[in-house]
C-alpha positions as CSV (number, residue, x, y, z in Angstrom):
1,M,-28.7,31.5,22.1
2,L,-32.0,30.0,23.3
3,L,-30.2,27.9,25.9
4,F,-28.3,31.0,27.0
5,C,-31.5,32.9,27.5
6,G,-33.0,30.0,29.5
7,I,-29.9,29.9,31.7
8,L,-30.3,33.6,32.3
9,V,-33.9,33.1,33.4
10,V,-33.0,30.2,35.7
11,V,-30.2,32.2,37.3
12,S,-32.4,35.2,37.8
13,L,-35.2,32.9,39.2
14,F,-32.8,31.4,41.8
15,I,-31.5,34.9,42.8
16,S,-35.1,36.0,43.2
17,L,-36.1,33.0,45.1
18,A,-33.1,33.5,47.5
19,N,-34.0,37.1,48.0
20,D,-37.7,36.2,48.5
21,R,-36.9,33.5,51.0
22,E,-34.7,35.9,52.9
23,G,-37.4,38.6,52.9
24,R,-40.1,36.0,53.7
25,H,-38.2,34.7,56.6
26,E,-37.8,38.2,58.0
27,A,-41.5,38.8,57.6
28,L,-42.4,35.5,59.3
29,L,-40.0,36.2,62.1
30,A,-41.6,39.7,62.6
31,G,-45.0,38.1,62.5
32,G,-44.1,35.5,65.1
33,R,-42.8,38.1,67.4
34,A,-45.8,40.3,67.0
35,F,-48.3,37.4,67.7
36,F,-46.2,36.4,70.8
37,Q,-46.3,40.0,72.1
38,Q,-50.0,40.1,71.5
39,A,-50.5,36.9,73.6
40,V,-48.3,38.2,76.3
41,L,-50.0,41.6,76.5
42,T,-53.5,40.0,76.6
43,R,-52.4,37.7,79.4
44,S,-50.8,40.6,81.3
45,W,-54.0,42.6,81.0
46,N,-56.2,39.7,82.0
47,A,-53.9,38.9,85.0
48,G,-53.8,42.5,86.0
49,H,-57.6,42.6,86.3
50,G,-57.8,39.3,88.1
51,G,-59.5,37.6,85.1
52,V,-62.6,38.7,83.0
53,F,-66.1,37.3,83.4
54,V,-68.2,36.9,80.2
55,P,-71.7,35.5,79.8
56,V,-72.0,31.8,79.1
57,T,-73.3,31.3,75.6
58,E,-73.4,28.5,73.0
59,K,-70.0,29.6,71.7
60,T,-68.5,30.5,75.2
61,Q,-68.9,27.6,77.5
62,P,-67.8,27.7,81.2
63,N,-64.0,27.7,81.7
64,P,-63.1,24.0,81.8
65,Y,-59.7,24.8,83.5
66,L,-61.3,26.4,86.7
67,S,-63.5,24.8,89.4
68,P,-67.2,25.9,89.4
69,E,-66.7,27.7,92.7
70,T,-64.0,30.0,91.2
71,R,-65.3,30.5,87.7
72,T,-69.1,31.0,87.9
73,L,-71.1,34.1,88.8
74,F,-74.8,34.9,88.3
75,S,-76.3,38.4,87.6
76,D,-79.4,39.7,89.3
77,K,-81.3,38.6,86.3
78,G,-79.9,35.1,86.6
79,V,-77.4,35.3,83.7
80,E,-74.6,32.9,84.2
81,Y,-71.0,34.3,83.8
82,T,-67.8,32.3,83.5
83,K,-64.3,33.6,84.4
84,I,-61.8,33.9,81.6
85,N,-58.3,33.6,83.1
86,P,-55.1,34.3,81.1
87,A,-54.5,30.8,80.0
88,F,-58.0,30.3,78.8
89,M,-57.9,33.6,77.0
90,T,-54.8,32.6,75.2
91,R,-56.5,29.3,74.1
92,Q,-59.6,31.2,72.9
93,I,-57.5,33.6,70.9
94,S,-55.6,30.6,69.4
95,E,-58.8,28.8,68.4
96,L,-60.1,32.0,66.7
97,S,-56.7,32.6,64.9
98,Q,-56.7,29.0,63.8
99,K,-60.1,29.3,62.2
100,V,-59.5,32.8,60.6
101,D,-55.8,32.7,59.5
102,G,-54.6,29.2,60.4
103,I,-52.2,30.7,63.0
104,N,-51.9,28.6,66.2
105,F,-50.8,29.5,69.7
106,H,-49.7,27.0,72.2
107,I,-48.8,27.5,75.9
108,T,-46.4,24.8,77.1
109,S,-43.6,24.0,79.4
110,L,-41.2,21.2,80.2
111,N,-43.4,20.2,83.2
112,P,-46.9,21.1,82.2
113,L,-49.8,20.8,84.7
114,R,-52.3,19.7,82.0
115,P,-51.8,17.1,79.2
116,E,-53.0,19.5,76.5
117,N,-50.0,21.7,77.4
118,H,-47.5,18.9,76.7
119,A,-44.6,20.3,74.5
120,A,-43.9,18.9,70.9
121,L,-40.3,17.9,70.1
122,W,-39.4,21.2,68.6
123,E,-41.0,23.0,71.5
124,I,-38.9,20.9,73.9
125,E,-35.8,21.9,72.0
126,A,-36.7,25.6,72.3
127,L,-37.5,25.3,76.0
128,E,-34.2,23.6,76.7
129,N,-32.5,26.5,74.8
130,F,-34.4,29.0,76.8
131,A,-33.0,27.3,80.0
132,R,-29.5,27.9,78.5
133,G,-30.2,31.6,77.9
134,L,-31.7,31.7,74.4
135,K,-34.1,34.6,74.0
136,E,-36.2,33.2,71.2
137,F,-36.4,30.3,68.8
138,S,-37.6,30.0,65.2
139,A,-37.5,27.2,62.6
140,Y,-39.5,25.7,59.7
141,S,-41.5,22.5,59.8
142,E,-40.0,19.4,58.0
143,N,-42.1,20.0,54.9
144,G,-41.4,23.8,54.9
145,F,-45.1,24.7,55.0
146,Q,-45.1,26.1,58.6
147,F,-43.0,28.7,60.3
148,R,-42.5,28.1,64.0
149,Y,-41.7,30.8,66.6
150,M,-41.3,30.5,70.4
151,A,-40.3,32.8,73.2
152,P,-40.2,32.1,77.0
153,L,-42.9,33.2,79.4
154,I,-41.3,35.2,82.2
155,T,-43.0,35.2,85.5
156,A,-44.4,38.7,86.4
157,K,-45.7,40.0,89.7
158,S,-49.3,39.6,88.5
159,C,-48.6,36.0,87.7
160,L,-47.9,35.1,91.3
161,K,-51.6,35.1,92.2
162,C,-51.9,31.9,90.3
163,H,-48.4,30.4,90.1
164,A,-46.8,31.3,93.5
165,E,-47.9,28.0,94.9
166,Q,-45.9,26.3,92.1
167,G,-42.8,27.8,93.5
168,Y,-42.2,30.5,90.8
169,E,-40.7,33.8,91.6
170,V,-40.7,37.0,89.6
171,G,-38.3,36.7,86.6
172,D,-38.4,32.9,86.5
173,I,-39.0,31.1,83.1
174,R,-42.1,29.0,83.6
175,G,-42.7,27.9,80.0
176,G,-43.3,29.5,76.7
177,I,-45.8,30.4,74.0
178,S,-45.3,29.0,70.6
179,V,-46.7,30.5,67.4
180,S,-47.2,28.4,64.2
181,I,-47.7,30.4,61.1
182,P,-48.6,28.9,57.7
183,V,-46.0,30.0,55.1
184,T,-48.7,30.6,52.5
185,V,-50.1,33.6,54.5
186,A,-46.7,35.2,55.0
187,K,-46.5,38.8,54.2
188,G,-45.3,39.9,50.7
189,V,-46.3,37.3,48.2
190,N,-43.6,37.4,45.6
191,F,-45.1,38.3,42.3
192,I,-41.6,38.7,40.8
193,V,-41.0,34.9,41.5
194,I,-44.2,34.1,39.7
195,S,-43.3,36.2,36.8
196,H,-39.9,34.5,36.6
197,L,-41.6,31.2,36.6
198,L,-43.8,32.3,33.8
199,A,-40.9,33.6,31.9
200,L,-39.0,30.4,32.5
201,F,-41.9,28.4,31.4
202,G,-42.4,30.5,28.3
203,S,-38.7,30.3,27.5
204,F,-38.7,26.5,27.9
205,L,-41.8,26.3,25.7
206,F,-40.0,28.5,23.1
207,I,-36.9,26.5,23.4
208,F,-38.8,23.2,23.3
209,F,-40.6,24.1,20.0
210,S,-37.5,25.7,18.6
211,F,-35.5,22.5,19.5
212,K,-38.2,20.5,17.9
213,Q,-38.0,22.6,14.7
214,I,-34.2,22.3,14.8
215,R,-34.4,18.5,15.3
216,E,-36.9,18.3,12.4
217,K,-34.5,20.3,10.3
218,E,-31.5,18.2,11.3
219,R,-33.6,15.1,10.4
220,E,-34.4,16.6,7.0
221,L,-30.7,17.4,6.5
222,I,-29.6,13.9,7.6
223,E,-32.2,12.4,5.2
224,A,-31.1,14.8,2.4
225,R,-27.4,13.8,3.1
226,E,-28.2,10.2,3.1
227,E,-30.1,10.6,-0.1
228,A,-27.2,12.5,-1.6
229,T,-24.8,9.9,-0.4
230,Q,-26.9,7.1,-1.9
231,A,-27.1,9.2,-5.1
232,N,-23.3,9.7,-5.1
233,L,-22.8,5.9,-4.5
234,A,-25.2,5.1,-7.3
235,K,-23.5,7.6,-9.5
236,S,-20.1,6.2,-8.7
237,A,-21.4,2.6,-9.3
238,F,-22.9,3.7,-12.6
239,L,-19.7,5.5,-13.7
240,A,-17.5,2.5,-12.6
241,N,-19.8,0.1,-14.6
242,M,-19.8,2.4,-17.6
243,S,-16.1,2.8,-17.4
244,H,-15.7,-1.0,-17.4
245,E,-18.1,-1.4,-20.3
246,I,-16.4,1.4,-22.4
247,R,-12.8,0.3,-21.5
248,T,-13.4,-3.3,-22.5
249,P,-14.1,-2.5,-26.2
250,M,-11.7,0.4,-26.1
251,N,-8.9,-2.1,-25.2
252,G,-9.7,-4.0,-28.3
253,V,-9.9,-0.9,-30.5
254,L,-6.7,0.7,-29.3
255,G,-4.7,-2.6,-29.0
256,M,-5.7,-3.9,-32.4
257,T,-4.9,-0.6,-33.9
258,Q,-1.5,-0.5,-32.4
259,L,-0.8,-4.1,-33.6
260,A,-1.9,-3.1,-37.1
261,L,0.4,-0.1,-37.0
262,D,3.3,-2.4,-36.3
263,T,2.6,-4.3,-39.7
264,E,3.6,-3.2,-43.1
265,L,1.2,-0.5,-44.3
266,D,1.0,2.0,-47.1
267,V,0.9,5.7,-46.4
268,E,-2.9,6.0,-46.6
269,Q,-3.5,3.0,-44.3
270,R,-1.1,4.2,-41.7
271,S,-2.7,7.7,-41.8
272,L,-6.1,6.3,-41.3
273,L,-5.1,4.0,-38.5
274,D,-3.1,6.9,-36.8
275,K,-6.4,8.8,-36.8
276,V,-8.3,5.8,-35.3
277,L,-5.6,5.6,-32.6
278,Y,-5.7,9.3,-31.8
279,S,-9.5,9.3,-31.7
280,G,-9.5,6.3,-29.4
281,Q,-6.9,7.9,-27.1
282,S,-8.9,11.2,-27.1
283,L,-12.0,9.2,-26.1
284,L,-10.0,7.5,-23.3
285,G,-8.8,10.8,-22.1
286,L,-12.3,12.2,-22.0
287,L,-13.5,9.1,-20.0
288,N,-10.6,9.5,-17.5
289,D,-11.5,13.2,-17.1
290,I,-15.2,12.4,-16.4
291,L,-14.2,9.7,-13.8
292,D,-11.7,12.0,-12.1
293,F,-14.2,14.8,-12.0
294,S,-16.8,12.5,-10.5
295,K,-14.5,11.2,-7.9
296,I,-13.4,14.6,-6.9
297,E,-17.0,15.9,-6.6
298,A,-17.9,12.9,-4.5
299,G,-14.8,13.3,-2.3
300,Q,-13.6,9.8,-3.2
301,L,-10.2,10.9,-4.8
302,D,-7.3,10.5,-2.4
303,L,-3.8,12.0,-3.0
304,E,-0.8,9.8,-2.6
305,S,2.8,10.8,-1.9
306,H,5.8,9.3,-3.6
307,N,9.5,10.0,-4.0
308,F,10.2,10.9,-7.6
309,S,12.5,13.0,-9.7
310,L,11.0,16.3,-10.7
311,E,13.5,16.7,-13.7
312,V,12.7,13.1,-15.0
313,M,8.9,13.8,-14.7
314,L,9.2,17.1,-16.6
315,D,11.5,15.4,-19.3
316,H,8.9,12.7,-19.8
317,L,6.1,15.3,-20.0
318,I,7.9,17.3,-22.7
319,S,8.7,14.2,-24.6
320,S,5.2,12.9,-24.6
321,L,3.7,16.2,-25.8
322,S,6.4,17.3,-28.2
323,F,4.9,15.4,-31.1
324,Q,1.6,17.5,-30.8
325,A,3.7,20.8,-30.6
326,H,5.8,19.6,-33.6
327,D,2.8,18.8,-35.7
328,K,1.5,22.4,-35.2
329,G,5.0,23.9,-35.8
330,I,5.4,25.4,-32.4
331,I,8.2,25.0,-29.8
332,L,7.6,23.2,-26.5
333,E,10.4,23.7,-24.0
334,D,11.2,23.4,-20.3
335,V,13.2,26.4,-19.0
336,T,13.5,25.3,-15.5
337,D,16.9,26.0,-13.8
338,F,17.3,22.7,-11.9
339,S,20.2,24.2,-9.9
340,M,17.6,26.3,-8.1
341,V,14.9,23.6,-7.5
342,P,15.2,20.2,-5.7
343,D,15.5,17.3,-8.1
344,F,13.7,14.7,-5.9
345,I,10.4,15.6,-4.1
346,Q,7.7,13.8,-2.2
347,A,4.2,14.3,-3.8
348,D,1.6,12.7,-5.9
349,E,3.5,12.5,-9.2
350,L,0.5,11.2,-11.2
351,R,-1.8,14.1,-10.2
352,L,1.0,16.7,-10.6
353,R,1.7,15.4,-14.0
354,Q,-2.0,15.4,-14.8
355,I,-2.3,19.1,-14.0
356,L,0.7,19.9,-16.1
357,V,-0.6,17.7,-19.0
358,N,-3.9,19.6,-19.0
359,L,-2.2,23.1,-18.9
360,V,0.4,22.2,-21.6
361,G,-2.2,20.4,-23.8
362,N,-4.4,23.5,-23.6
363,A,-1.5,25.8,-24.4
364,I,-0.6,23.7,-27.5
365,K,-4.3,23.5,-28.5
366,F,-4.8,27.3,-28.4
367,T,-1.4,28.3,-29.8
368,H,-0.9,28.6,-33.6
369,T,2.7,30.0,-33.8
370,G,5.4,30.7,-31.3
371,R,6.1,28.5,-28.3
372,V,4.8,26.9,-25.1
373,I,7.1,27.2,-22.0
374,V,7.1,25.1,-18.9
375,K,8.9,26.4,-15.8
376,V,9.3,25.4,-12.1
377,E,10.6,27.8,-9.5
378,A,11.3,27.4,-5.8
379,L,9.5,30.2,-3.7
380,N,10.4,29.4,-0.1
381,Q,11.5,26.6,2.1
382,T,10.9,25.7,5.7
383,G,12.6,22.7,7.0
384,D,12.0,19.8,4.6
385,R,8.9,21.6,3.1
386,I,9.3,23.7,0.0
387,T,6.8,25.8,-2.0
388,L,7.1,25.3,-5.8
389,R,5.6,27.6,-8.5
390,L,4.9,25.7,-11.7
391,S,3.8,27.7,-14.8
392,V,2.9,27.1,-18.4
393,S,2.9,30.2,-20.7
394,D,2.2,30.4,-24.4
395,T,1.9,32.8,-27.4
396,G,-1.7,31.7,-28.3
397,I,-5.0,33.4,-28.7
398,G,-5.2,34.7,-25.2
399,I,-8.4,35.1,-23.0
400,S,-10.4,38.2,-22.4
401,P,-10.8,39.5,-18.8
402,A,-14.6,38.7,-18.9
403,Q,-13.9,35.2,-20.0
404,Q,-11.1,34.5,-17.5
405,K,-13.7,34.4,-14.7
406,N,-15.1,31.1,-16.0
407,V,-12.1,29.2,-17.3
408,F,-11.8,27.1,-14.1
409,T,-15.6,26.3,-14.0
410,S,-16.7,22.8,-14.8
411,F,-17.8,22.2,-18.4
412,S,-16.9,25.7,-19.3
413,Q,-14.6,27.2,-21.9
414,A,-13.9,30.8,-22.9
415,D,-17.1,30.9,-25.0
416,S,-19.2,28.5,-27.0
417,S,-17.3,29.2,-30.3
418,T,-14.1,28.1,-28.6
419,A,-15.6,24.7,-27.9
420,R,-16.8,24.5,-31.5
421,K,-13.5,25.5,-33.0
422,F,-11.0,23.8,-30.7
423,G,-13.1,21.0,-29.1
424,G,-13.0,19.8,-25.5
425,T,-15.4,19.5,-22.6
426,G,-14.0,22.2,-20.3
427,L,-13.3,19.7,-17.6
428,G,-9.5,19.9,-17.8
429,L,-9.0,23.2,-16.0
430,A,-11.8,22.4,-13.5
431,I,-10.0,19.2,-12.6
432,S,-6.7,20.9,-12.4
433,R,-8.1,23.6,-10.1
434,Q,-9.6,21.0,-7.7
435,L,-6.4,18.9,-7.7
436,V,-4.3,22.0,-6.9
437,E,-6.6,22.9,-4.0
438,M,-6.5,19.4,-2.7
439,M,-2.7,19.8,-2.6
440,G,-3.2,23.0,-0.6
441,G,-2.3,25.4,-3.4
442,E,-3.9,27.9,-5.7
443,I,-4.1,28.2,-9.5
444,S,-4.5,31.4,-11.5
445,L,-3.7,32.9,-14.8
446,K,-2.5,36.0,-16.7
447,S,-3.7,36.6,-20.2
448,Q,-4.2,39.2,-23.0
449,E,-6.1,38.6,-26.1
450,G,-3.9,38.0,-29.1
451,Q,-0.7,37.8,-27.1
452,G,-0.9,34.6,-25.1
453,S,-1.6,33.3,-21.6
454,E,0.3,32.1,-18.5
455,F,-1.3,29.6,-16.1
456,F,0.5,29.1,-12.9
457,F,0.0,27.3,-9.5
458,S,1.8,26.8,-6.3
459,V,2.0,23.7,-4.2
460,C,3.9,22.9,-1.0
461,V,5.8,19.5,-1.2
462,S,8.3,17.6,0.9
463,L,11.9,17.2,-0.1
464,G,12.7,13.7,-1.4
465,Q,15.9,11.6,-1.6
466,E,17.8,10.5,-4.6
467,E,17.0,6.8,-5.4
468,L,19.8,4.5,-6.6
469,L,18.6,2.2,-9.3
470,P,19.3,-1.6,-8.6
471,V,22.1,-3.2,-10.5
472,P,20.7,-6.2,-12.5
473,E,22.1,-9.5,-11.4
474,S,22.1,-11.0,-14.9
475,S,22.6,-9.4,-18.3
476,E,19.5,-11.3,-19.5
477,S,16.4,-9.1,-19.2
478,S,13.3,-10.9,-17.8
479,A,11.3,-9.3,-20.6
480,H,13.1,-11.5,-23.0
481,K,12.2,-14.7,-21.1
482,H,9.6,-16.9,-22.7
483,L,6.9,-17.4,-20.1
484,Q,4.0,-19.9,-19.7
485,I,1.2,-17.5,-19.1
486,L,-2.5,-18.3,-18.2
487,L,-4.8,-15.5,-19.5
488,V,-8.1,-15.4,-17.6
489,E,-10.4,-13.2,-19.7
490,D,-14.1,-13.6,-20.9
491,N,-14.1,-11.0,-23.7
492,V,-13.1,-12.8,-27.0
493,I,-11.6,-9.6,-28.6
494,N,-9.5,-8.9,-25.5
495,Q,-8.5,-12.6,-25.5
496,K,-7.1,-12.3,-29.0
497,L,-5.5,-8.9,-28.4
498,A,-3.6,-10.0,-25.3
499,K,-2.7,-13.4,-26.9
500,M,-1.3,-11.6,-29.9
501,V,0.7,-9.1,-27.9
502,L,2.1,-11.8,-25.6
503,E,3.0,-14.2,-28.4
504,K,4.7,-11.4,-30.3
505,S,7.0,-11.1,-27.3
506,G,7.7,-14.8,-27.4
507,H,5.4,-16.0,-24.5
508,Q,3.1,-19.0,-24.7
509,V,-0.5,-18.3,-23.7
510,Q,-3.4,-20.5,-22.7
511,I,-6.8,-18.9,-22.2
512,A,-9.5,-19.5,-19.5
513,K,-12.8,-17.8,-20.0
514,H,-13.5,-17.4,-16.2
515,G,-12.0,-18.0,-12.8
516,L,-13.4,-21.6,-12.3
517,V,-11.9,-22.7,-15.6
518,A,-8.6,-21.1,-14.6
519,L,-8.5,-23.3,-11.4
520,E,-9.2,-26.4,-13.4
521,M,-6.4,-25.5,-15.9
522,L,-4.0,-25.0,-13.0
523,V,-4.7,-28.6,-12.0
524,D,-4.9,-30.2,-15.6
525,K,-2.3,-28.3,-17.7
526,G,0.7,-28.1,-15.4
527,D,2.7,-25.2,-14.2
528,F,2.2,-21.5,-15.3
529,D,4.9,-18.9,-14.8
530,L,2.3,-16.1,-14.5
531,I,-1.4,-15.4,-14.5
532,L,-3.1,-12.4,-16.1
533,M,-6.5,-12.1,-14.3
534,D,-9.6,-10.1,-15.3
535,M,-11.9,-8.9,-12.5
536,Q,-15.5,-9.1,-13.8
537,M,-16.3,-12.5,-15.3
538,P,-19.2,-15.0,-15.2
539,E,-19.2,-18.2,-13.0
540,M,-16.3,-17.0,-10.9
541,D,-14.7,-13.5,-10.8
542,G,-11.0,-12.8,-10.7
543,L,-10.9,-11.7,-7.1
544,T,-12.5,-15.0,-5.9
545,A,-10.2,-17.0,-8.1
546,T,-7.2,-15.2,-6.8
547,S,-8.2,-15.7,-3.2
548,I,-8.6,-19.4,-3.7
549,I,-5.2,-19.7,-5.4
550,R,-3.4,-17.9,-2.5
551,A,-5.2,-20.1,0.0
552,C,-4.2,-23.3,-1.9
553,E,-0.5,-22.0,-1.9
554,K,-0.8,-21.8,1.9
555,G,-2.5,-25.2,2.2
556,S,-5.8,-23.9,3.5
557,I,-9.0,-24.0,1.4
558,E,-11.7,-24.7,4.0
559,T,-13.4,-21.2,3.7
560,F,-14.2,-21.5,0.0
561,D,-17.2,-23.2,-1.5
562,I,-15.7,-25.2,-4.3
563,D,-15.6,-28.9,-5.3
564,P,-13.6,-30.7,-2.6
565,A,-11.7,-32.8,-5.2
566,L,-10.7,-29.7,-7.1
567,A,-9.6,-28.0,-3.9
568,H,-7.5,-31.0,-3.0
569,Q,-5.8,-31.1,-6.4
570,L,-5.2,-27.3,-6.3
571,T,-3.6,-27.6,-2.9
572,K,-1.4,-30.4,-4.0
573,T,-0.3,-28.5,-7.1
574,L,0.1,-25.0,-5.6
575,A,1.3,-25.7,-2.0
576,G,4.5,-23.9,-1.2
577,R,4.5,-21.9,-4.5
578,H,3.7,-18.3,-5.3
579,V,2.3,-17.8,-8.8
580,P,2.5,-14.1,-9.8
581,I,-1.0,-12.8,-10.6
582,I,-1.5,-9.5,-12.5
583,A,-4.9,-7.9,-12.6
584,M,-5.6,-6.9,-16.2
585,T,-9.0,-5.3,-16.0
586,A,-11.3,-2.5,-17.3
587,N,-12.1,-1.7,-13.6
588,A,-9.9,1.3,-13.5
589,M,-11.1,3.1,-10.3
590,S,-8.5,3.5,-7.6
591,E,-10.4,1.3,-5.2
592,D,-10.5,-1.5,-7.8
593,R,-6.7,-1.5,-7.7
594,L,-6.8,-1.8,-3.9
595,R,-9.4,-4.6,-4.1
596,C,-7.1,-6.6,-6.5
597,L,-4.0,-6.1,-4.3
598,N,-6.0,-7.0,-1.1
599,A,-7.2,-10.2,-2.8
600,G,-3.5,-11.3,-3.3
601,M,-2.7,-10.0,-6.8
602,D,0.9,-8.9,-7.3
603,D,0.3,-6.0,-9.8
604,Y,-2.4,-4.2,-11.7
605,L,-2.8,-3.1,-15.3
606,A,-5.8,-1.0,-16.4
607,K,-7.5,-1.5,-19.8
608,P,-7.0,-0.1,-22.4
609,F,-3.2,-0.8,-22.2
610,K,-0.3,-0.3,-24.5
611,P,1.9,-3.3,-25.4
612,Q,4.9,-1.7,-23.8
613,E,2.9,-1.2,-20.6
614,L,2.0,-4.9,-20.5
615,N,5.6,-5.9,-21.1
616,L,6.8,-3.5,-18.3
617,V,4.3,-5.1,-15.8
618,L,5.4,-8.6,-16.9
619,E,9.1,-7.7,-16.4
620,R,8.4,-6.2,-13.0
621,S,6.4,-9.1,-11.7
622,C,8.9,-11.6,-13.1
623,A,11.8,-9.8,-11.4
624,I,9.9,-9.9,-8.1
625,A,9.1,-13.6,-8.4
626,D,12.5,-14.5,-10.0
627,V,10.8,-16.5,-12.7
């Protein structure tokens, strides 16, 4: 807006200057003509009277352009008079005008009789134009500070007394009189221009100080943004570190509990261990919610797109949560008509399942009797894009209209008594809302107290394609192969847990407490079919160890700072091979997975893990490596 005002002032100023210049030129031209006519009239009057005699004084000296015989008279009292002829009168008027107003007259011609009448360049141009018929000439000096006007002197009958002997006749051009007027004394000093200049100056001052304030605000905003970015980075680093530190012992707690549940137990022991496992899984779920919420708030959570079966995903969802529903004596069912919706879609399966798990989990939690129903409907389709409506309804306690306003707010539940009675942090629905919005959809609810609730959301996804499962080449499953596994892990409890799980599946395990020991064992203890690699370890971390192994397999180790003898032996041992390396780490952020894969790892398993998850990853990696 300020810039626009400044432009208006500038445009107005230029228009005013253009108008003023035109008016000033007209005034100067009129002035030049008037001064020229004044000079011509005084010359004519003088010539008509045969000249004028004036007393000789200190200011008026004898006419230097006439001889003493023709210029001098003495009165009876002896006073000396000098004759003022037309040319001398013009020069006298010019000198007076020059002193008073700075205006100068000049009599000249192309062939002047006296040197002082020699024409300047611009006067020569004017005289030549007069000879070609031009009636008057006007121009500005090079610096623009002087206006120049000139008109021709036409020989009159009274002029012949002095100029007949030069061959002039009446009507001949015998020269010209030029008038030079300073532009500063031109008529009509333009106060409007001055006011525009002042307005322009004031506008620019205002713009300058406003811009200075804006720049200062921008600087403050940039600093605040940088501080916020640094705070977010620090928070993310803190959460990542805390996640690692919590997941490491959690892996031991959950893993050992699952192993214990696989042994012979009495009823009371199994009940107690079930509660330990449930509590640990609840704590892990809370940790995942906090990490997800933090990543969403920091804008660090990216959605992925995969081809998957919607029907299979829902079947797994219902199966995984049916035990909770069965324990409460309620029915959990999927009533989707799969003839009306696509089976395969392209979307982020993990996040879509996470939303539904939150909604179904809440529905089971707040429902005492009745049922929880999951349903998917197709709303509309354009090309290969289709909008799906996914809903979860229950016959639970319901939510009042006043409380419905806050259910999607972070760390909020219907009221404080709900949190005390049913538990939870209030993050689930907040995360669900943000995930739905990231997918370009909306989430809402309908509810009546005492009658139940329906949570529903819509997302636009791409149609997928049915995937054909590969036919196994051999009837022997790679999960049943006995592998030589190198476990690289610094935590003693997790060492024992992983060793027990792996040996229970028939594998042989050797342990290295950090990456450097793993490299030495690869040289000293022969071939390993597979390596399970932690990320954070003393001496040498898992990423560095993996990069060295991959370099040795390619026969190039020059870029790594390790013992040359060890590097030589590693290269000799690993050259031409590809040992499958699986990250098994408590670094569970999405960027941690990318770091592992970029370092050369083949797969990734986050702690805490379930034995079946570990076996699945082993089977997948072995199938790829054809171990």
